[in-house]
TORBA-559035 format. One record per residue (C-alpha): residue number from 0; x, z, y; residue in one letter; chain. Coordinates in pm, 1 decimal. Layout:
% TORBA-559035
<atom NUM <X Z Y> a A>
...
//
This chain:
% TORBA-559035
<atom 0 <-5518.2 -1068.6 1782.1> m A>
<atom 1 <-5361.1 -811.4 1542.3> l A>
<atom 2 <-5014.0 -727.9 1558.0> k A>
<atom 3 <-4843.4 -794.7 1236.8> k A>
<atom 4 <-4646.0 -490.3 1074.0> n A>
<atom 5 <-4286.1 -524.5 1108.1> k A>
<atom 6 <-4083.5 -383.9 808.1> t A>
<atom 7 <-3841.3 -125.7 976.5> p A>
<atom 8 <-3438.7 -296.3 955.0> r A>
<atom 9 <-3360.8 57.9 791.2> k A>
<atom 10 <-3580.4 -20.0 478.0> i A>
<atom 11 <-3471.8 -436.7 452.1> i A>
<atom 12 <-3095.3 -300.4 459.4> l A>
<atom 13 <-3171.8 -54.1 151.0> i A>
<atom 14 <-3351.8 -281.9 -21.6> v A>
<atom 15 <-3069.7 -562.0 24.3> n A>
<atom 16 <-2808.6 -273.9 -71.2> f A>
<atom 17 <-3008.6 -199.7 -408.8> f A>
<atom 18 <-3049.0 -620.6 -477.3> i A>
<atom 19 <-2659.1 -622.2 -430.9> k A>
<atom 20 <-2603.2 -335.9 -624.5> f A>
<atom 21 <-2811.9 -447.0 -940.6> f A>
<atom 22 <-2675.7 -785.0 -961.5> f A>
<atom 23 <-2331.4 -693.3 -877.5> k A>
<atom 24 <-2289.7 -382.8 -1110.5> t A>
<atom 25 <-2228.9 -432.9 -1469.4> k A>
<atom 26 <-2414.8 -196.5 -1714.3> w A>
<atom 27 <-2230.4 -58.8 -1982.0> k A>
<atom 28 <-2474.0 143.2 -2244.7> f A>
<atom 29 <-2182.3 277.9 -2479.2> l A>
<atom 30 <-2071.9 622.2 -2467.2> k A>
<atom 31 <-1728.4 679.1 -2309.9> p A>
<atom 32 <-1456.1 771.1 -2540.6> k A>
<atom 33 <-1265.7 1073.2 -2475.7> k A>
<atom 34 <-890.4 989.4 -2344.2> s A>
<atom 35 <-606.1 1188.3 -2192.7> n A>
<atom 36 <-547.7 956.2 -1927.8> i A>
<atom 37 <-869.7 874.5 -1644.1> l A>
<atom 38 <-759.9 626.7 -1382.9> i A>
<atom 39 <-948.9 698.8 -1100.8> y A>
<atom 40 <-1055.4 360.3 -935.4> d A>
<atom 41 <-1008.6 43.5 -1100.4> r A>
<atom 42 <-818.1 -84.3 -845.2> e A>
<atom 43 <-506.0 138.1 -967.5> s A>
<atom 44 <-459.7 -30.3 -1282.4> i A>
<atom 45 <-281.3 -319.9 -1204.7> g A>
<atom 46 <50.4 -148.3 -1046.9> e A>
<atom 47 <21.6 103.5 -1319.7> l A>
<atom 48 <51.6 -150.3 -1563.4> d A>
<atom 49 <463.8 -84.5 -1688.7> f A>
<atom 50 <319.5 291.5 -1773.3> y A>
<atom 51 <-60.0 230.4 -1905.9> l A>
<atom 52 <23.2 -66.3 -2118.0> k A>
<atom 53 <115.3 152.4 -2439.0> k A>
<atom 54 <-184.8 413.2 -2376.4> k A>
<atom 55 <-516.6 425.5 -2411.0> e A>
<atom 56 <-704.9 509.2 -2103.6> y A>
<atom 57 <-1050.3 540.1 -1938.1> e A>
<atom 58 <-1149.6 425.0 -1597.3> i A>
<atom 59 <-1396.0 585.1 -1361.7> f A>
<atom 60 <-1494.4 321.4 -1144.1> h A>
<atom 61 <-1543.9 455.6 -811.3> t A>
<atom 62 <-1717.0 155.9 -663.3> r A>
<atom 63 <-1973.9 151.4 -907.2> y A>
<atom 64 <-1888.2 -202.6 -963.1> e A>
<atom 65 <-1960.2 -41.9 -1339.1> q A>
<atom 66 <-2234.8 203.6 -1432.6> i A>
<atom 67 <-2246.3 391.1 -1752.4> n A>
<atom 68 <-2624.5 393.1 -1886.2> i A>
<atom 69 <-2528.3 650.2 -2138.7> y A>
<atom 70 <-2419.8 902.6 -1849.8> i A>
<atom 71 <-2668.6 796.1 -1641.9> i A>
<atom 72 <-2947.7 921.1 -1881.8> l A>
<atom 73 <-2784.2 1205.1 -1976.4> y A>
<atom 74 <-2708.4 1352.9 -1656.3> t A>
<atom 75 <-3104.1 1271.5 -1559.4> i A>
<atom 76 <-3171.6 1475.8 -1854.3> l A>
<atom 77 <-2945.4 1751.6 -1808.2> v A>
<atom 78 <-2945.2 1770.9 -1456.1> d A>
<atom 79 <-3242.8 1578.8 -1293.4> g A>
<atom 80 <-3195.4 1338.7 -1016.9> i A>
<atom 81 <-3077.2 1625.3 -742.9> k A>
<atom 82 <-2686.9 1554.7 -684.4> n A>
<atom 83 <-2741.8 1257.3 -910.3> l A>
<atom 84 <-2356.7 1108.4 -777.9> k A>
<atom 85 <-2189.9 1414.0 -826.4> e A>
<atom 86 <-2355.4 1470.0 -1125.6> n A>
<atom 87 <-2317.1 1149.1 -1327.8> y A>
<atom 88 <-1907.0 1189.0 -1213.7> k A>
<atom 89 <-1889.7 1568.0 -1359.1> l A>
<atom 90 <-2010.7 1442.5 -1640.2> n A>
<atom 91 <-1833.7 1130.3 -1733.2> y A>
<atom 92 <-1538.9 1364.8 -1660.6> f A>
<atom 93 <-1643.2 1627.0 -1902.6> r A>
<atom 94 <-1748.1 1355.2 -2183.0> i A>
<atom 95 <-1381.0 1190.0 -2103.9> v A>
<atom 96 <-1189.2 1500.3 -2124.9> s A>
<atom 97 <-891.9 1376.2 -1922.7> p A>
<atom 98 <-569.5 1566.9 -1923.8> k A>
<atom 99 <-425.5 1380.0 -1643.8> v A>
<atom 100 <-678.2 1196.7 -1371.9> v A>
<atom 101 <-467.6 917.9 -1193.3> i A>
<atom 102 <-516.5 710.7 -888.7> t A>
<atom 103 <-335.2 457.2 -664.0> l A>
<atom 104 <-622.0 483.9 -418.3> i A>
<atom 105 <-516.0 798.3 -274.4> d A>
<atom 106 <-657.5 677.8 109.8> e A>
<atom 107 <-963.5 775.5 -70.4> n A>
<atom 108 <-1019.4 1147.4 -14.9> t A>
<atom 109 <-1268.3 1216.4 -237.4> g A>
<atom 110 <-985.0 1210.1 -503.4> f A>
<atom 111 <-865.9 1544.7 -335.2> f A>
<atom 112 <-1174.6 1715.6 -358.4> k A>
<atom 113 <-1191.0 1648.0 -798.3> l A>
<atom 114 <-1006.9 1926.3 -886.2> k A>
<atom 115 <-1252.1 2144.4 -693.3> n A>
<atom 116 <-1556.0 1967.9 -948.1> l A>
<atom 117 <-1354.7 1953.0 -1252.2> y A>
<atom 118 <-1042.1 2175.1 -1263.6> p A>
<atom 119 <-936.8 2112.3 -1615.4> y A>
<atom 120 <-718.5 1807.4 -1594.3> a A>
<atom 121 <-396.7 1742.8 -1381.2> k A>
<atom 122 <-451.5 1526.4 -1073.8> y A>
<atom 123 <-188.6 1259.2 -972.1> v A>
<atom 124 <-215.1 1053.1 -686.7> s A>
<atom 125 <8.2 786.6 -595.4> i A>
<atom 126 <32.8 647.3 -248.0> q A>
<atom 127 <57.3 277.4 -211.9> i A>
<atom 128 <8.5 190.9 163.2> i A>
<atom 129 <127.6 373.9 505.5> f A>
<atom 130 <-144.1 606.5 588.4> k A>
<atom 131 <-265.0 612.4 999.0> d A>
<atom 132 <-419.2 954.9 1112.9> n A>
<atom 133 <-754.9 867.1 1026.7> r A>
<atom 134 <-691.3 1009.5 690.4> f A>
<atom 135 <-551.3 1315.5 799.7> y A>
<atom 136 <-805.5 1352.3 1073.9> n A>
<atom 137 <-1108.8 1334.5 819.8> y A>
<atom 138 <-954.3 1611.7 598.9> i A>
<atom 139 <-909.4 1816.6 931.9> r A>
<atom 140 <-1281.9 1781.6 1020.0> d A>
<atom 141 <-1408.4 1853.7 653.6> f A>
<atom 142 <-1219.8 2177.9 654.3> k A>
<atom 143 <-1372.4 2235.9 987.8> k A>
<atom 144 <-1712.9 2189.9 887.7> k A>
<atom 145 <-1694.3 2308.4 523.2> y A>
<atom 146 <-1511.1 2654.3 577.2> n A>
<atom 147 <-1174.1 2545.7 505.2> n A>
<atom 148 <-1201.2 2329.5 215.5> f A>
<atom 149 <-938.4 2274.0 3.2> k A>
<atom 150 <-819.9 1900.2 -80.4> f A>
<atom 151 <-615.2 1944.7 -391.9> r A>
<atom 152 <-405.3 1733.7 -621.8> s A>
<atom 153 <-130.4 1846.2 -899.0> d A>
<atom 154 <136.8 1616.0 -783.7> v A>
<atom 155 <106.7 1364.5 -501.0> s A>
<atom 156 <384.0 1094.3 -458.5> f A>
<atom 157 <406.8 952.7 -128.6> v A>
<atom 158 <620.3 644.7 6.9> l A>
<atom 159 <872.5 860.6 192.7> g A>
<atom 160 <997.2 1188.8 363.6> n A>
<atom 161 <748.6 1125.1 633.2> n A>
<atom 162 <460.7 1114.1 459.7> d A>
<atom 163 <567.8 1425.1 239.0> k A>
<atom 164 <595.6 1631.5 552.7> i A>
<atom 165 <260.0 1541.5 680.8> k A>
<atom 166 <53.9 1558.1 325.7> y A>
<atom 167 <220.7 1951.8 334.3> k A>
<atom 168 <-6.0 2008.6 628.1> k A>
<atom 169 <-305.4 1902.1 455.0> y A>
<atom 170 <-282.5 1860.9 112.5> l A>
<atom 171 <-275.0 2186.2 -164.8> k A>
<atom 172 <-36.8 1977.0 -371.6> s A>
<atom 173 <324.3 1929.3 -488.4> k A>
<atom 174 <432.1 1617.8 -272.6> i A>
<atom 175 <696.3 1425.8 -422.4> v A>
<atom 176 <874.2 1096.7 -230.5> s A>
<atom 177 <828.4 802.9 -501.3> l A>
<atom 178 <875.1 531.4 -289.6> g A>
<atom 179 <677.5 219.7 -354.9> s A>
<atom 180 <547.6 175.3 -674.7> i A>
<atom 181 <554.5 -192.8 -679.4> k A>
<atom 182 <897.1 -243.8 -545.2> n A>
<atom 183 <1070.6 30.2 -787.4> n A>
<atom 184 <922.2 -194.6 -1060.6> n A>
<atom 185 <1148.5 -447.8 -991.9> f A>
<atom 186 <1499.3 -316.4 -1028.5> q A>
<atom 187 <1782.5 -503.5 -790.6> l A>
<atom 188 <2071.8 -631.5 -1002.0> k A>
<atom 189 <2299.0 -823.0 -782.8> k A>
<atom 190 <2649.6 -797.0 -636.8> n A>
<atom 191 <2646.8 -837.3 -253.8> y A>
<atom 192 <2776.8 -1113.3 -91.2> n A>
<atom 193 <2988.7 -1069.3 150.7> k A>
<atom 194 <2919.9 -1421.4 370.0> k A>
<atom 195 <2570.7 -1471.2 463.4> i A>
<atom 196 <2479.6 -1805.9 442.4> d A>
<atom 197 <2070.1 -1771.4 405.8> k A>
<atom 198 <1865.4 -1561.3 586.4> i A>
<atom 199 <1458.6 -1480.0 507.1> l A>
<atom 200 <1192.3 -1445.9 753.3> f A>
<atom 201 <895.5 -1248.3 639.3> i A>
<atom 202 <616.7 -1319.4 792.5> s A>
<atom 203 <315.3 -1144.5 892.4> g A>
<atom 204 <-81.6 -1272.9 912.6> s A>
<atom 205 <-137.8 -1632.3 1069.5> l A>
<atom 206 <-322.4 -1655.8 1394.2> p A>
<atom 207 <-676.5 -1764.2 1372.2> k A>
<atom 208 <-651.3 -1947.3 1644.6> n A>
<atom 209 <-481.2 -2008.1 1996.3> r A>
<atom 210 <-667.4 -1727.4 2147.1> k A>
<atom 211 <-515.0 -1497.0 1821.9> d A>
<atom 212 <-151.4 -1610.5 1942.6> v A>
<atom 213 <-125.5 -1483.6 2270.5> e A>
<atom 214 <-317.5 -1143.5 2230.4> t A>
<atom 215 <-175.4 -1088.9 1860.1> k A>
<atom 216 <103.8 -1320.1 1727.6> y A>
<atom 217 <329.0 -1411.5 2006.4> l A>
<atom 218 <570.6 -1167.4 1899.8> r A>
<atom 219 <624.3 -1245.5 1549.1> a A>
<atom 220 <642.6 -1620.8 1628.9> i A>
<atom 221 <906.3 -1525.9 1901.8> k A>
<atom 222 <1100.2 -1364.5 1684.3> i A>
<atom 223 <1126.2 -1654.1 1438.0> f A>
<atom 224 <1223.6 -1867.2 1740.6> n A>
<atom 225 <1507.0 -1698.3 1838.7> f A>
<atom 226 <1588.8 -1635.5 1447.1> l A>
<atom 227 <1605.2 -2021.8 1424.1> e A>
<atom 228 <1815.2 -2101.5 1716.6> s A>
<atom 229 <2082.4 -1808.2 1553.8> y A>
<atom 230 <2042.3 -1974.6 1193.9> c A>
<atom 231 <2122.7 -2304.8 1373.1> s A>
<atom 232 <2449.3 -2164.9 1569.9> e A>
<atom 233 <2577.5 -1985.5 1290.5> k A>
<atom 234 <2481.7 -2264.7 1045.0> n A>
<atom 235 <2289.8 -2029.6 820.3> i A>
<atom 236 <1978.4 -2161.8 599.1> k A>
<atom 237 <1657.5 -2005.4 667.9> l A>
<atom 238 <1337.0 -1971.2 486.2> f A>
<atom 239 <968.5 -1840.8 582.4> l A>
<atom 240 <817.8 -1648.7 317.2> l A>
<atom 241 <481.8 -1691.6 314.8> s A>
<atom 242 <196.0 -1384.2 310.0> k A>
<atom 243 <-23.4 -1629.8 133.9> y A>
<atom 244 <-95.3 -1797.9 -194.0> k A>
<atom 245 <-84.4 -2176.0 -173.4> g A>
<atom 246 <76.1 -2458.0 -12.5> n A>
<atom 247 <-19.5 -2405.2 357.2> i A>
<atom 248 <311.2 -2534.2 525.0> l A>
<atom 249 <113.2 -2729.4 765.2> s A>
<atom 250 <-51.5 -2421.5 879.4> k A>
<atom 251 <277.7 -2240.2 974.7> y A>
<atom 252 <400.0 -2527.8 1142.3> k A>
<atom 253 <143.7 -2532.3 1381.6> e A>
<atom 254 <228.8 -2196.6 1483.9> y A>
<atom 255 <592.6 -2170.8 1404.1> y A>
<atom 256 <723.1 -2541.8 1504.8> g A>
<atom 257 <842.3 -2810.4 1282.4> d A>
<atom 258 <1204.3 -2689.2 1284.4> g A>
<atom 259 <1513.6 -2668.9 1072.9> n A>
<atom 260 <1354.8 -2427.3 818.0> w A>
<atom 261 <1228.8 -2391.3 451.1> k A>
<atom 262 <879.9 -2314.9 361.0> f A>
<atom 263 <856.2 -2002.0 51.4> v A>
<atom 264 <502.6 -2002.6 -80.0> a A>
<atom 265 <364.7 -1664.7 -210.4> k A>
<atom 266 <319.6 -1721.1 -588.1> k A>
<atom 267 <249.0 -1380.6 -741.1> n A>
<atom 268 <412.1 -1011.5 -725.3> t A>
<atom 269 <688.2 -1057.5 -975.9> q A>
<atom 270 <785.5 -1364.5 -814.2> e A>
<atom 271 <787.4 -1239.8 -449.0> t A>
<atom 272 <1010.8 -905.9 -521.3> y A>
<atom 273 <1225.0 -1178.7 -731.4> k A>
<atom 274 <1266.5 -1368.5 -385.3> i A>
<atom 275 <1333.3 -1013.0 -200.6> i A>
<atom 276 <1586.4 -913.1 -431.0> n A>
<atom 277 <1793.7 -1204.7 -425.2> n A>
<atom 278 <1786.9 -1217.0 -39.4> s A>
<atom 279 <2142.7 -1168.6 141.0> q A>
<atom 280 <1984.3 -1108.6 474.4> f A>
<atom 281 <1578.3 -1024.0 600.0> i A>
<atom 282 <1449.8 -1032.5 927.4> v A>
<atom 283 <1065.0 -968.2 994.2> s A>
<atom 284 <849.4 -808.2 1308.1> e A>
<atom 285 <764.3 -554.3 1053.0> n A>
<atom 286 <637.7 -546.4 682.1> s A>
<atom 287 <647.1 -316.9 394.3> t A>
<atom 288 <855.8 -575.6 231.7> l A>
<atom 289 <1121.8 -569.7 448.0> t A>
<atom 290 <1092.7 -153.1 428.7> y A>
<atom 291 <1122.7 -202.2 86.4> e A>
<atom 292 <1405.5 -423.4 57.0> a A>
<atom 293 <1607.2 -178.6 287.5> f A>
<atom 294 <1549.1 107.1 73.5> s A>
<atom 295 <1741.6 -131.6 -181.4> k A>
<atom 296 <1994.2 -137.9 67.2> n A>
<atom 297 <1947.4 -540.5 111.9> i A>
<atom 298 <2066.1 -601.4 470.4> k A>
<atom 299 <1854.6 -681.7 738.5> g A>
<atom 300 <1672.1 -623.2 1071.8> v A>
<atom 301 <1305.4 -568.1 1216.4> c A>
<atom 302 <1165.7 -580.8 1514.6> f A>
<atom 303 <804.9 -386.1 1522.3> p A>
<atom 304 <588.9 -321.4 1814.6> e A>
<atom 305 <643.9 56.7 1739.5> v A>
<atom 306 <903.6 195.9 1474.5> f A>
<atom 307 <829.1 171.4 1171.0> p A>
<atom 308 <427.8 96.2 1222.4> y A>
<atom 309 <184.0 141.4 1531.4> k A>
<atom 310 <-44.6 413.1 1472.5> n A>
<atom 311 <200.9 524.3 1178.9> y A>
<atom 312 <170.5 904.1 1102.7> s A>
<atom 313 <514.2 970.4 1257.8> r A>
<atom 314 <656.5 731.5 1439.1> v A>
<atom 315 <958.8 704.7 1639.1> i A>
<atom 316 <971.7 766.9 2002.0> n A>
<atom 317 <1314.5 525.3 2110.4> k A>
<atom 318 <1361.3 156.6 2158.7> k A>
<atom 319 <1567.9 101.9 1927.9> q A>
<atom 320 <1806.0 220.4 1606.9> g A>
<atom 321 <2095.4 7.4 1439.4> f A>
<atom 322 <1898.3 -226.7 1215.7> f A>
<atom 323 <1549.3 -247.2 1455.6> w A>
<atom 324 <1463.4 -266.2 1830.4> s A>
<atom 325 <1068.4 -270.7 1954.7> t A>
<atom 326 <1201.6 -477.2 2231.2> s A>
<atom 327 <1278.3 -847.6 2172.6> i A>
<atom 328 <1492.3 -1100.3 2306.6> s A>
<atom 329 <1705.3 -1368.4 2178.3> k A>
<atom 330 <2026.4 -1157.0 2332.9> k A>
<atom 331 <1908.3 -833.2 2134.8> i A>
<atom 332 <1794.8 -1021.6 1818.3> l A>
<atom 333 <2157.3 -1199.8 1744.9> f A>
<atom 334 <2357.5 -873.9 1871.8> s A>
<atom 335 <2140.1 -693.9 1609.1> k A>
<atom 336 <2219.7 -936.8 1317.2> i A>
<atom 337 <2576.8 -994.4 1410.3> n A>
<atom 338 <2642.7 -581.5 1399.5> k A>
<atom 339 <2471.3 -554.0 1045.8> v A>
<atom 340 <2614.4 -861.3 923.9> t A>
<atom 341 <2950.4 -735.7 985.6> k A>
<atom 342 <2919.8 -428.3 804.7> l A>
<atom 343 <3050.1 -403.7 455.9> n A>
<atom 344 <2807.7 -245.8 201.2> q A>
<atom 345 <2907.8 89.2 189.3> k A>
<atom 346 <2896.8 120.0 574.5> k A>
<atom 347 <2538.3 -52.5 561.7> w A>
<atom 348 <2401.5 184.4 300.7> k A>
<atom 349 <2506.9 484.6 474.1> n A>
<atom 350 <2365.8 356.1 794.7> i A>
<atom 351 <2037.1 255.3 666.3> v A>
<atom 352 <1988.0 508.3 383.8> s A>
<atom 353 <1978.4 777.3 662.6> k A>
<atom 354 <1674.9 648.2 820.5> e A>
<atom 355 <1506.2 473.5 585.9> i A>
<atom 356 <1436.4 703.0 316.4> k A>
<atom 357 <1198.5 888.1 564.0> n A>
<atom 358 <962.0 594.6 570.4> i A>
<atom 359 <1006.7 477.6 172.7> i A>
<atom 360 <1264.4 563.1 -107.2> t A>
<atom 361 <1357.1 407.6 -365.7> y A>
<atom 362 <1307.9 527.5 -776.6> n A>
<atom 363 <1415.6 228.5 -988.4> p A>
<atom 364 <1158.3 197.2 -1255.3> q A>
<atom 365 <957.5 490.5 -1139.3> n A>
<atom 366 <1115.7 756.3 -1392.0> i A>
<atom 367 <1014.4 1046.9 -1150.4> i A>
<atom 368 <638.0 915.8 -1234.2> f A>
<atom 369 <694.1 864.1 -1578.2> s A>
<atom 370 <811.1 1189.8 -1658.8> k A>
<atom 371 <582.1 1429.0 -1458.1> t A>
<atom 372 <270.8 1230.5 -1647.9> v A>
<atom 373 <441.4 1257.8 -1948.3> d A>
<atom 374 <502.7 1619.5 -1931.1> k A>
<atom 375 <142.6 1692.4 -1841.2> f A>
<atom 376 <-10.6 1520.6 -2153.3> l A>
<atom 377 <206.7 1728.1 -2362.1> k A>
//
């Protein structure tokens, strides 16, 4: 009996990739327009709306969710099919002829190779997520392999001073602490209340099952239960801000209990920051939103497993600070909240600003960014 030839798994995967690629990709036939601004990665657009809404720009789709047929044909005719991907990118840049190239997806190390490919533009990156060491390890290993290749940009905006110090070791660039571009867009305008009668708990991800509770999420649930006891004892209203859109109160009650607290569903970015800006006091395990609130001098405490984040590029090797603790118990939570609530706003600002600026700064309306790019466009 003859054995049937089996198609190698690798060939099947390649065929499936091209089928998905063909049907999911949008094909654009017109030649891209010349533009002073080129956005590198479509995912950068949303948070740049405050700056781009009155300007013309082109987009280079790094995930190839859109491909320009004109550029593809031009590249094949001029350069052939060898190094098609790199030459496609280069020709796209040449035809658009941007003065400035901007990305918010700065974890894509490919952005920092662009100035070596097309040196005629100014390159601006903006950090929007906290980095772990994978980003830096890739750059280090690449440099070793390719004779100390230089990863470059003209200006790299980072979240805080810790990243500023780290970036300088790996990138040839002017490094500037900007903070969170999202947080900066929602300016804080409020009078701080002396008396705290409301506390907002910022929740993280929900467990997928009971096993997850014991392995990943028990800490957050303990914090919330201790906080609920605190609010009950102090006659303070407790609110839980969901990480997810939609009314999933029943899911939260399954893990956090059916207690005396109110559920706040996530609606959109604007509404989330409005809630944060109007909060009197914030508690969380740890979250970017919490640190963004601290950067605006909103009072609060957090209880991360490692401060500020596990695998963060520069962790603090101690168990607690004034407004945070890596140890958690009812006694510790009560003590931390009491200490922070007793401070007047001036003293709180002095304490929190010394530590939080290393993690994340605050630049209202992103003025530093706007002025920098405007200067490059002249």
